[in-house]
C-alpha positions, 0 to 999 in steps of 0.5 A, a space after each residue: 470444396 465449398 461453392 466458391 471454389 475454396 477448399 477448407 481444411 483444419 490446420 494446426 497453427 504454428 506455436 509462435 503464431 498462436 502465441 502472438 494472436 493470443 497476446 495481441 487479442 489480450 491487449 485488444 488489437 484484434 477484436 473481430 468476430 467469427 463470421 462463419 462462411 464468409 469468404 475472404 479475398 486474397 490479398 496482394 501478398 497472398 494472405 487472407 483475412 482471418 476470422 477468429 472468435 474472441 474467446 472469453 478471458 484471455 481470448 485464446 484462439 485455440 488450436 482449432 482455428 479454421 484457415 483456407 488453404 490451397 491444394 498444395 500444403 505448406 507451412 503458411 498455407 494460402 487460399 488458392 482457388 481449386 484448379 488455378 494453382 499456377 495462375 496469378 492471384 486475383 486482384 484484392 477486393 476493396 476494404 470494407 468501411 468500418 463503423 466508428 466503435 466497431 472492428 472488422 476482421 483480425 487484420 484491422 487493428 483497433 484501439 487497445 482495450 483496457 488491461 483485463 480486470 482494470 476498472 473502466 470508466 463505463 460499465 460495472 466494476 469487476 466483482 471481488 473474488 472470494 474463497 468458496 468457503 465464504 458466503 456473501 450477500 448480494 447487497 452492495 455496501 457503500 458509505 458516504 464520507 463525512 467530517 464531524 464539525 467538532 473534534 471527537 474527544 477520547 472518553 474516560 477509560 475504565 479500570 482494566 484490572 478485573 472483568 466487569 460482572 455480567 451474564 455468562 455467554 453460556 447462559 445466553 441465546 445464540 442470535 447469529 452464528 456463521 460456520 467457521 472454516 475447519 481447523 487446518 484447512 487452506 485456501 483452494 480456489 475462489 470465485 466471484 460471489 463466494 460460495 455457490 448455492 443458496 445462502 444459509 440463515 445465520 440470524 434468528 427470526 423475530 417473533 413479532 414487532 415487539 421482539 427487540 433482538 438485534 439482527 446481525 450480519 457480516 457477510 459482506 466485503 471486509 465484514 468480520 463477525 462470527 457469532 453473537 450471543 444475547 445474554 440480556 435484554 440489550 446485552 450481547 457477547 460477540 465473537 470475531 472470526 480469526 483471520 481466514 485459515 488461521 486460529 489467531 489475529 482478531 482485532 478488526 471488526 465490522 458488522 451490521 445491526 438492524 431492528 434497533 431501539 432508540 431509547 434502550 442502552 445497549 452493551 456489547 462485549 467482544 470476547 476474543 481479542 488477541 492483543 494484551 494492550 489496546 488504545 481502547 484502554 486509553 479512551 478510544 471509542 468504536 465507530 457507528 454509521 447510521 443509514 437514516 442519518 446518512 440519508 436525512 442529514 448526510 452524517 457518516 461515521 462517528 465515534 460512539 460509546 461510553 464505559 469503554 473497558 479493555 480487560 483480560 479474561 481467563 487464566 490458569 490453564 486456559 489461554 488468556 484472551 482479551 475483551 472489549 466492552 462498551 455501552 451505547 444508544 442507537 440514534 433511531 428506531 428500526 434503523 440499519 447501523 454499522 459498527 467498526 474498529 476503524 473507518 472501513 475502506 474496501 476493495 470496491 472503494 478502491 476500484 470506484 476511486 480508480 475508475 474515477 481517475 481513469 475516466 478523468 481526461 486530465 488525471 488519466 494523462 499522468 496516472 497510468 493504472 496497470 495490474 501489478 499481479 493477481 492475488 491468490 483469489 484472482 483479485 487484481 493488485 493495482 499499480 499506479 505510475 504517476 509522473 509528468 508527461 516528459 523527461 522521465 529518463 532523469 527522474 528519481 523514483 518514489 515507491 509507496 504501498 499500503 494495506 499489507 495488513 487488511 485491518 489497518 484501513 487508515 493506511 488506505 485513507 492516507 494513501 487516498 490523501 496522497 493520490 488526491 494531492 499528487 493528481 491535483 492541479 496544485 503547483 506543488 503537485 505539478 512540481 512533484 510530477 515533474 521531478 519524480 516517478 511515483 510507483 504506487 501500490 494502493 492495496 497490497 493484500 486485496 484478498 485479506 481486505 475482501 474477507 475481513 482479515 486483520 493481518 494475514 493474506 489467504 496464505 494464512 501468514 503475514 505478508 509483511 514478513 515475507 519480503 525476504 523469503 516469500 515465494 511468488 506462489 504464496 505472496 504474489 503481490 509482495 514478490 512482484 513489488 520487490 521485483 519491480 523495485 529491483 528493476 527500478 533500482 537498476 534504472 534510476 535512484 529510489 529516493 523514498 520507500 514508504 509503507 502505510 500501516 496502522 497502530 493499535 497501541 500508541 497514539 499519533 503518527 510516527 515512522 519506523 526506519 532503518 539505521 544500521 550504523 556506519 563505519 569510521 567517521 561517517 555521519 550517522 542518523 541521516 535516516 532520521 532527517 525525513 521523519 523529523 521534517 515530517 514532524 515539523 510539517 504536521 506538528 499536531 499529528 506526527 510524533 518524532 520521539 515515537 519514531 524508531 530506527 532499530 532493525 530488529 531480527 524479527 523484522 528482517 522480512 518486513 518491506 522497509 528492511 528488505 528495501 533498505 538492504 536492497 539499496 533504498 536508504 530512506 525506507 520507512 513504515 508509517 504508522 497511523 494510530 487507530 485512535 487519534 492525536 495527543 499533540 498540539 493541544 488536541 486530545 481527540 480521535 483522528 477523522 478521515 480528513 486527518 488521515 488523508 492530510 498525512 498524504 499531503 504532508 508526505 508530499 510537502 516533506 518530500 519537497 523539503 527533503 529534496 531541497 538542493 540547498 542543504 541548509 534545511 537538511 543540515 539544520 534537521 541533522 543537527 537537531 537529531 544530534 542534539 536530541 540524542 545528546 539529551 537522551 544519552 546525557 552529557 558524558 561519553 562519546 555518543 557517536 559510538 553508541 549502538 542504535 539499540 541503546 538509543 531506543 526504548 524497549 517499545 521499538 517493536 512494531 504493532 505486530 510484536 504482541 500478535 504473533 503468538 503467546 507472550 513470553 514470560 520474562 527470563 523464559 527460554 523463549 525470551 532468551 532465544 529471541 535475544 539470540 547471542 546477546 545477553 543483558 549485563 550490568 556495566 558502569 557507563 557515564 554516571 558514576 555510582 550507577 549500573 545500567 544495562 547494556 548489551 554485548 555485541 554479537 559476533 558479526 558474519 563475514 558478510 557484515 564485516 565486509 560491509 564495514 570496509 566498503 567505501 563510504 559514499 556520504 560526501 562532506 562539505 569543506 567545513 566537515 558537514 555531511 552533504 546529502 547526495 541528492 543535493 549535489 550539483 553535477 560537475 560543470 554546472 554553475 552555482 546559482 545565487 540563492 533566491 529571495 526565499 532561501 532556495 536555489 533556482 534550477 531550470 524549468 522543463 521546456 514544456 512548463 512555463 517559467 516563473 514563480 510557483 506559489 506555495 500551497 498553504 499547509 492546513 493547520 500550519 498557519 504562521 509557519 511562513 515560507 520555508 524557502 526551498 528549491 526542488 530536487 535539483 542535482 539529480 546526478 548520481 554519486 558513483 563509487 569515487 563520489 563523482 557526480 555524473 550527468 551533463 551540465 545544464 544552464 540554470 536560471 534563478 527563479 524570482 518569488 519562488 523557493 522551489 526549482 523545477 528541473 532535474 539534471 539528466 544522468 549520463 545515458 547508460 549510467 546505472 545507479 540506485 544502489 545504496 551509497 551510489 553503487 550500481 543498482 542490482 540487475 534486473 531479476 531473472 525469470 522465475 524459472 531461471 531463479 529456481 535453477 
């Protein structure tokens, strides 16, 4: 009994109460501090004010929470003065006045705090978490953005037939060496800052001011260099660290050098690259960043190097490796410089960008930053939901993701350009937010980005092969992204899925799609339309002939194929070359602005693709048919030709040569990769000439049943296919064409009526207005091809070719499955799925 007459006992709270306290404290509603012996008056209902200490992390109250109870125990014990059990409760005390920005006891709800580990507008960023095997320097690395005033042309590549003469690595001096991860080890745990304890010294010490040895370092975010050997006065042989917990995947490099000399010509050779073909063999050059140039002249990353050579080394019984060598000069003496394979974009760069978005009062109104999940190391995988403030029930969805492969940093720059535009105040950006709900995962593999991997996560496997079979414990980001898309398909139509990647063997930008063919007289190649439109909007960067649509067996676990099989018809992987563009009269490297412009062009093409006037769609589809006719020749029925016969042997993705040793032609491994298909010579189209053609493999019962499902592609009275997203709901009147060629649709009530001026496309002057409406006719196609959704009055817009409204679907109607079938139900919990 305490002096005030209350009896204090230890009570174990009910499980539900404990759970709710933890849950509400986690989201910031109860933020009171424990106040020791301060007494709590009895409330009119008999409840007392609890004083819990806010625990770190999730803020669990724990079973030892102290509560005051009376003499008689009960399930919900109340504080009763000793000796007055039968007396009425005392009158409540006046509540305390709370100061702004402070919270009282846990009975006083406050504004919810930001979700745990999300970037805040104030305070330090959450520190990246590293595996405990990784040493990390404390210095923060940050680079400025810069665009060169002139294009950076490709260099003249040297012959790749034989290795150049040079000093042997065994005869040199090791000047930098990090201890590799033991073979066969796997990820166990992680912590902020990496390995505990003092750092080792992998770099040799300089003997004096006249020592010209370079000082190497890569123990920072996204850095990758394991060993450096000095084989000459200014010549070094470098060894990259394979992806953590693997023995392969060496492509990405990013490291720092100090103690440079301006007048010397340096020669670098990376001796353990994995891919037999690279854009370095076609004139691509590495990137250099000088800190002195950044401070004095605001000059950032630039292309450097000459005598670039990419060649094969080894043979016979030794496994073949590939080498990259180049010569260069540093711009200053005693400078600190960085060399990289592509423009780095780290996990901290993403966090800084998201903190700026969260701190912006305008952009934060229509961009919600949440946590999709946690990675294996505990880093947050961010999910951005971008849409207008009203009318979300009838909007269609667009799902975008990037950096499944951590070494393909160009995907992050393209995603950055998309976010810059869609969060801007441009008229087209406001229109996109009004018509769509964007679900964006800007970095799917933050662990791989942090440690400097080229392709894998900390599970030691490629996450872009785990969409079909990957479990939540090994690939949490992939598992939660797929579950999120399944829930999204049950709520609304997903009109587009696009995963941003980089490519190391082909220049330009292109897409991989999915074309599984259609049964009967259904029109084919509808999936080719979006890439063709994108090539028209970015003619100096995007190459439609490089796009491939074959669904290979080895790509069944990729994001685009799995999303396509789930019901997203327009499912793509966008590949941006590490090199540059050979289109539109240019023959130069991509800059950061070139990569960021891809995000804008994607937005522009999305509005073209969803034009309610299907004239553009029909025109592009006719162009696709014409291109395929020219490819196949004038004879035969081209509509019956399988997709594999329409594409060349280079239809594989950039990973096709990095998953293991190459198979020799005719080997048993190659025959296994072909499965049940065999190469035979059959006479086709051209008399007197034999051409290879593959026999059809036997279909499974599931595939045969899919051929007999009702086709959902609607055709116009003239026989031309009409895309489902351009159909009007039944009962909605047609609107005369606007002067720009599109069809007007009503605007949202909260947006002003009137014309929306087009935003000029960079680099596309002279293209003129393309006259289009926005995505009208949002009614979904059911199995009987009836468009659902209430009719809404429409008005023609003047001076604008894009409409601004979406017809809302009938409440309760489920759509989103491919071909208008109901989308999949929401996924069960993990425990139910295991049963």
